[in-house]
C-alpha positions in Angstrom: 110.6 78.1 32.3 111.4 78.1 28.9 114.7 77.0 30.1 113.0 73.8 32.1 111.0 73.0 29.0 114.1 72.9 27.0 116.1 70.9 29.3 112.9 68.5 29.8 112.7 68.3 26.1 116.3 67.4 25.7 116.3 64.7 28.3 112.7 63.4 26.6 114.3 63.2 23.1 117.4 61.4 24.3 115.5 58.9 26.2 112.8 58.4 23.1 116.0 57.9 21.1 117.3 55.0 23.4 113.8 53.3 23.7 113.6 53.6 19.9 116.9 51.9 19.6 116.2 48.9 21.9 112.4 48.6 19.8 114.3 48.5 16.4 117.2 46.0 17.5 114.4 44.0 19.1 112.0 44.3 16.0 114.7 43.5 13.6 115.7 40.3 15.7 112.0 39.1 15.7 111.5 39.8 11.8 114.9 37.5 11.6 113.5 34.7 13.3 110.2 34.9 11.1 111.9 35.0 7.9 114.7 32.5 8.5 113.2 29.6 10.3 116.8 28.0 10.9 117.2 31.1 12.8 114.0 30.4 14.9 114.9 26.8 15.2 118.3 27.7 16.8 116.5 30.1 19.0 114.8 27.1 20.1 117.6 24.7 20.5 119.6 27.5 22.3 116.3 27.9 24.7 116.2 23.8 25.2 120.2 23.8 25.7 119.9 26.1 28.4 117.1 23.9 29.9 119.2 20.5 29.5 122.2 22.3 30.8 120.0 23.3 34.1 118.2 19.9 34.6 121.8 18.1 33.6 123.2 20.3 36.6 120.3 19.5 39.1 120.8 15.8 38.8 124.6 15.8 39.1 123.9 17.6 42.2 121.3 14.9 43.4 123.7 12.1 42.4 126.4 13.6 44.4 123.7 13.9 47.7 122.8 10.4 46.7 126.1 8.7 46.7 127.0 11.1 49.9 124.0 9.5 51.6 124.5 5.8 50.2 128.2 6.0 51.7 126.9 7.0 55.0 124.4 4.1 55.0 127.0 1.5 53.9 129.4 3.0 56.4 126.6 2.9 59.0 125.9 -0.8 57.8 129.6 -1.9 58.0 130.3 -0.4 61.4 127.0 -1.9 62.8 128.1 -5.1 61.1 131.7 -5.3 62.0 130.4 -4.3 65.7 128.2 -7.8 65.5 130.7 -9.8 64.0 133.5 -8.4 66.6 130.8 -9.5 69.3 130.0 -12.9 67.7 133.9 -13.4 67.6 134.2 -12.7 71.4 131.5 -15.1 71.8 132.4 -17.7 69.6 136.3 -17.8 71.1 134.4 -18.0 74.6 132.3 -20.9 73.6 135.3 -22.6 71.9 137.0 -22.2 75.4 134.2 -23.5 77.3 133.7 -26.5 74.8 137.3 -27.8 74.9 137.2 -27.5 78.7 134.1 -29.2 79.1 135.3 -31.8 76.3 138.5 -32.6 78.5 136.3 -33.1 81.4 134.1 -35.6 79.5 137.1 -36.9 78.2 138.7 -37.7 82.0 135.3 -39.0 82.9 134.9 -41.2 80.5 138.8 -42.7 81.0 137.9 -43.3 84.6 134.4 -44.7 83.9 135.6 -47.0 81.0 138.2 -49.1 82.7 138.7 -52.9 82.8 136.3 -53.0 86.1 133.5 -51.1 84.2 133.8 -53.2 80.9 133.5 -56.3 83.1 130.5 -54.9 84.5 128.9 -53.7 81.6 129.3 -57.6 80.2 127.2 -58.9 83.0 124.7 -56.1 83.4 122.2 -54.6 80.7 123.3 -51.4 79.5 126.7 -50.0 78.4 128.0 -46.8 80.3 131.1 -46.5 78.4 129.1 -46.3 74.7 127.1 -43.5 76.5 130.2 -41.6 77.5 131.5 -42.2 74.0 128.5 -40.9 72.4 128.7 -37.8 74.8 132.2 -37.0 73.7 132.0 -37.5 70.2 128.8 -34.6 70.2 130.9 -32.5 72.3 133.8 -32.7 69.4 131.0 -32.1 66.8 129.7 -29.1 68.8 133.5 -27.9 69.0 134.4 -28.4 65.6 131.2 -26.4 64.8 131.8 -23.4 66.8 135.3 -23.6 65.8 134.3 -23.2 61.8 131.9 -20.6 63.0 134.7 -18.7 64.4 137.1 -19.5 61.4 134.2 -17.7 59.2 133.6 -15.1 61.6 137.3 -13.9 61.7 137.5 -14.3 57.8 134.5 -11.6 57.7 136.4 -9.4 60.1 139.5 -9.7 57.7 137.3 -8.5 54.8 135.7 -5.7 56.9 139.2 -4.2 57.7 140.7 -4.6 54.2 141.6 -1.2 52.7 141.4 -2.3 49.4 137.8 -3.0 49.1 135.0 -0.4 48.8 132.2 -0.5 51.1 130.0 -1.9 48.7 132.2 -4.8 47.9 132.8 -5.8 51.3 129.0 -6.1 51.8 128.6 -7.8 48.9 131.7 -10.2 50.1 129.6 -10.8 53.6 126.4 -11.6 51.6 125.1 -8.2 52.6 125.3 -6.1 49.5 122.0 -6.4 47.9 120.9 -3.0 46.0 119.6 -1.0 48.5 116.7 1.7 47.6 119.3 4.5 47.7 121.3 2.3 45.1 118.5 1.4 43.1 118.0 5.8 43.1 121.4 6.3 42.2 121.2 3.9 39.1 118.0 5.6 38.0 119.6 9.2 38.4 122.6 8.2 36.9 120.6 6.6 33.6 118.9 10.3 33.5 122.4 11.8 33.8 123.7 9.9 30.7 120.4 10.8 28.8 120.6 14.5 29.4 124.4 14.6 29.1 123.9 13.0 25.4 120.9 15.6 24.5 123.3 18.4 25.6 125.8 17.2 23.5 123.3 16.8 20.6 122.2 20.6 21.4 125.6 21.9 21.3 126.3 20.3 18.1 123.4 22.1 16.6 124.7 25.5 18.1 127.7 25.3 15.7 125.7 25.9 12.6 125.8 29.3 11.1 122.1 30.2 12.7 122.9 28.5 15.6 126.0 31.0 15.9 124.2 33.9 14.9 121.9 33.2 18.0 124.8 32.3 20.5 126.5 35.7 19.4 123.4 37.6 19.6 122.6 36.0 23.4 126.3 37.1 24.2 126.4 40.4 22.9 123.1 41.9 23.1 124.1 43.6 26.8 127.3 44.7 25.2 125.4 46.3 22.1 122.8 48.0 24.4 125.7 49.6 26.4 127.3 50.7 23.5 123.6 52.3 22.5 123.4 54.3 25.7 127.3 55.1 25.8 126.8 56.5 21.8 123.3 58.7 23.2 125.4 59.6 26.5 129.0 60.1 25.3 128.5 63.0 23.1 126.7 65.3 25.5 129.4 64.2 28.3 132.2 65.3 25.7 130.6 68.5 24.7 130.2 69.2 28.7 133.6 68.4 29.4 135.0 70.5 26.2 132.9 73.6 27.1 133.8 73.7 31.0 137.2 72.1 30.9 139.1 72.4 27.7 138.0 75.6 25.8 138.8 77.6 29.1 142.4 76.3 29.0 142.6 77.1 25.2 141.4 80.3 25.7 144.0 81.2 28.5 147.2 79.6 26.8 146.9 80.0 23.3 148.6 82.7 21.4 146.7 84.1 18.4 148.3 83.8 14.8 149.4 86.5 12.5 149.8 85.0 9.3 151.2 88.5 7.5 153.8 89.3 10.3 157.0 90.3 8.6 155.8 90.6 5.1 153.1 93.6 5.3 153.9 96.4 2.8 152.5 100.2 3.5 151.1 100.3 -0.2 149.0 96.8 0.2 145.5 97.9 -0.3 142.3 95.5 -0.1 138.8 96.2 -1.7 135.3 94.7 -1.2 132.3 95.0 -3.6 128.8 94.3 -2.5 127.2 90.5 -2.3 125.3 89.5 -5.5 123.3 86.6 -6.7 124.7 87.2 -10.3 127.9 88.9 -10.7 129.1 90.7 -13.7 132.8 91.1 -14.7 134.0 93.6 -16.9 137.7 92.9 -18.1 140.2 95.4 -19.1 142.8 94.8 -22.0 145.3 91.9 -20.9 143.1 91.1 -17.7 142.5 87.1 -17.6 139.3 85.9 -15.7 139.7 82.0 -14.6 136.7 80.7 -13.2 134.8 77.2 -12.5 133.3 76.4 -15.6 129.7 75.9 -14.6 129.9 79.3 -12.9 130.3 81.5 -16.4 127.1 82.5 -17.9 127.2 84.8 -21.2 130.4 85.8 -22.2 131.7 88.6 -24.4 135.1 88.1 -25.5 137.8 85.5 -25.8 137.3 82.1 -24.2 139.6 79.3 -23.7 139.8 76.1 -21.3 142.4 75.3 -18.8 142.9 72.2 -16.7 144.2 73.8 -13.5 144.5 77.2 -12.1 148.2 76.8 -11.1 150.4 74.2 -12.5 153.0 75.1 -9.2 149.9 74.2 -6.8 148.2 71.3 -8.6 146.7 69.7 -5.5 145.7 72.8 -4.0 144.1 73.7 -7.2 142.2 70.6 -7.8 141.1 70.6 -4.0 139.7 74.0 -4.3 137.6 73.1 -7.3 139.6 75.2 -9.7 140.0 72.6 -12.3 138.2 72.4 -15.6 138.5 76.1 -15.8 136.9 78.9 -18.1 139.6 81.4 -18.9 138.1 85.0 -20.4 140.9 86.8 -21.7 140.3 91.1 -22.0 140.9 92.5 -25.1 140.9 96.2 -26.9 136.8 95.4 -27.3 134.2 95.3 -25.0 134.9 91.9 -22.8 133.1 90.7 -19.9 131.2 87.7 -18.2 128.3 86.9 -15.9 128.9 84.7 -13.0 126.1 82.9 -11.1 125.8 79.7 -9.1 124.3 77.1 -11.4 122.5 75.0 -8.6 122.2 76.8 -5.4 119.7 79.8 -5.6 120.7 81.2 -2.1 124.1 81.5 -3.1 126.0 85.1 -3.3 128.6 86.3 -5.0 131.6 88.6 -3.8 134.2 90.6 -5.6 137.8 91.2 -3.4 140.1 93.0 -4.9 143.7 93.4 -3.6 147.0 95.0 -4.5 150.8 94.1 -3.0 148.8 92.4 -0.5 150.5 89.7 1.9 147.9 87.4 1.7 144.2 86.9 1.7 143.1 83.7 3.4 140.2 81.5 1.9 139.1 78.4 1.8 139.5 77.5 -1.5 136.2 75.7 -1.6 134.4 79.3 -1.5 136.6 80.6 -4.5 134.4 80.5 -7.7 137.1 82.6 -9.8 140.4 84.6 -9.9 140.8 88.1 -11.7 144.8 87.9 -12.9 147.5 85.9 -11.6 147.5 86.4 -7.5 150.1 83.5 -5.8 149.2 80.7 -4.5 151.0 80.3 -0.9 150.6 78.1 2.4 151.3 78.7 5.8 151.4 75.9 8.6 150.6 76.6 11.9 151.0 74.1 15.1 150.0 74.5 18.3 146.8 74.7 20.9 145.0 77.1 18.8 145.4 74.6 16.1 144.1 71.7 18.2 141.1 74.0 19.1 140.3 75.2 15.4 141.5 71.7 14.1 143.1 73.7 11.4 147.3 73.4 10.5 147.3 74.6 7.2 146.2 78.0 6.0 146.0 78.8 2.0 146.6 82.4 0.8 146.2 84.4 -2.2 148.8 86.9 -2.5 149.8 90.2 -4.6 147.9 91.6 -6.9 144.7 90.4 -8.6 140.9 89.8 -7.7 139.0 86.9 -6.1 135.2 86.0 -6.7 134.2 84.1 -3.6 130.7 82.5 -3.1 128.8 82.1 0.4 125.5 80.7 1.4 122.8 83.0 2.1 124.9 86.3 2.1 128.7 87.3 1.8 130.0 89.7 4.4 132.8 91.6 5.0 133.3 92.8 8.5 136.2 95.0 9.9 137.1 94.4 13.5 137.8 98.4 14.2 140.2 97.6 17.1 137.8 95.9 19.2 138.1 91.8 19.1 135.1 90.3 17.2 133.9 86.8 17.3 132.3 84.8 14.7 131.0 81.2 14.4 133.9 79.2 13.0 131.5 77.3 10.7 130.4 80.5 9.3 134.0 82.2 8.4 135.1 82.0 4.5 138.6 83.7 5.0 140.2 86.6 6.2 143.1 89.3 5.6 146.1 87.8 6.9 147.1 91.1 8.4 144.5 90.2 11.3 145.2 89.0 14.4 142.8 85.3 14.8 142.8 83.6 18.0 140.1 81.2 19.4 137.6 81.6 22.1 134.8 79.7 23.7 131.4 80.2 22.6 129.3 81.9 25.4 126.2 80.5 24.8 125.9 76.9 26.4 122.4 75.8 26.0 122.6 76.4 22.0 125.9 74.9 22.0 125.0 71.8 24.0 121.9 71.4 21.6 124.2 71.6 18.5 123.0 75.2 17.3 126.1 76.8 17.9 130.0 75.1 17.4 131.9 75.1 20.3 134.8 77.4 19.0 134.4 80.8 17.9 137.4 82.7 16.0 138.3 86.2 17.2 139.8 88.9 15.1 141.6 91.7 15.9 142.8 94.4 13.8 141.7 97.2 11.1 141.0 94.9 8.4 138.3 92.7 7.3 137.3 89.2 7.3 134.9 87.4 5.1 131.8 85.4 6.4 128.3 83.8 5.2 125.1 83.9 6.7 124.5 80.3 6.9 126.0 76.8 5.9 124.7 74.4 3.3 122.8 71.4 4.4 124.9 68.3 3.8 123.8 64.8 2.6 120.7 63.3 4.4 122.1 59.5 4.0 123.7 58.3 7.1 126.6 56.7 5.6 127.2 59.7 3.4 127.2 62.0 6.2 129.7 60.1 7.7 132.2 60.4 4.7 131.0 63.7 4.3 131.8 64.5 7.9 135.3 62.7 7.8 136.6 64.1 4.4 135.4 67.5 5.4 137.4 67.3 8.9 140.3 66.4 7.1 139.9 69.0 4.5 139.6 71.8 7.1 142.7 70.3 8.9 144.7 71.2 5.8 142.9 74.2 5.1 140.7 73.4 2.4 
């Protein structure tokens, strides 16, 4: 039941974080609109631009449909008109033929009826038959001329209809049937509205080129990507932790080879002893012994005190990165010489003294070193391979020879000897180890605490008869998000180089 509650709580926390992130972005956007009127106006302009663009697209679609309908109407009108004209031409040609035949017949009848005999009869009798025939012939000729003129006009109209260089509307106008139809008047109205919408759209687009408009436009284009990135930021770390636990670390545990930094340099006379961890650590120096300690850790002193800029001028960068600069040096003499070391700003810190003789090297993260007694040598060892990728450390810093280290840990400082059986320890709690140990890596066995970021993925695994040193807890880092990011970056870089 507790497992189900934990899983459900984890899921709900992630969902709550996502909802909170979306709400914060939305409220920030509303706040910007309320505080900056130009942004609010730009938002309104963008909304109006979208409306105008939609209206313009609708008008263009209507205009296409109207033009298509008008074209069909004009095609139908032309087809109908062409049929009527062709029928008219056929009728007129038939009429011309009939009138010409009739005219020939009338002329023949006139010639027969208006000879010399007929003219003499007309002189002595009332009336004039020849004049009547002449009038009939003249009237028939006029009718023939009229029909021929109509035929010529009809043929001209037919030629206009068949002219490929003219549009349908031009053909109708040439034939006297080109007056605007209702569809054409609707097309003109739609074109006028379309020009007005295009002008308004251009004006709104120009307004979007302003600073506020650009911001609004970028937000409209990118908010979906930002939301996707926010989801990815929330989900990807969980997926990466799952992949690292179930896929990567089992492979690393199988193929890696434990490191043995003291291989080839071990001496039978080497000796290492540790004291008890104390909040305040008194140091007594024999004649000629030298204590080099961070100045802020040195409390009451009996004896000669001098300053030193760096602990080891042959390793200036390591000395500086370790905080071993601006040191207080206490030199022992024949009289009683002593100093007391204590952490100035962390009441939860503990100090431990580590004494070693003819030692091949004590590996210690320099940030834990508070002071050095004697002059042990600073050395470095580089190791590359799968283990270095898993532990994210390629360089190890050793204090070798004869001397003493004063180290500082949070909560407590403990020296643990594996005693032949491999011993695992959370990597972030390890302060250092005896270089005679074999050091490997292993996946943590507790999945859910690891998924909830309570424990790290990688545990250091120590094998041998010598001690490794660890602290009870780690100090809290900065609370500011930006400071946390910088601290994480530089801490990772320092760990890679052994600091």
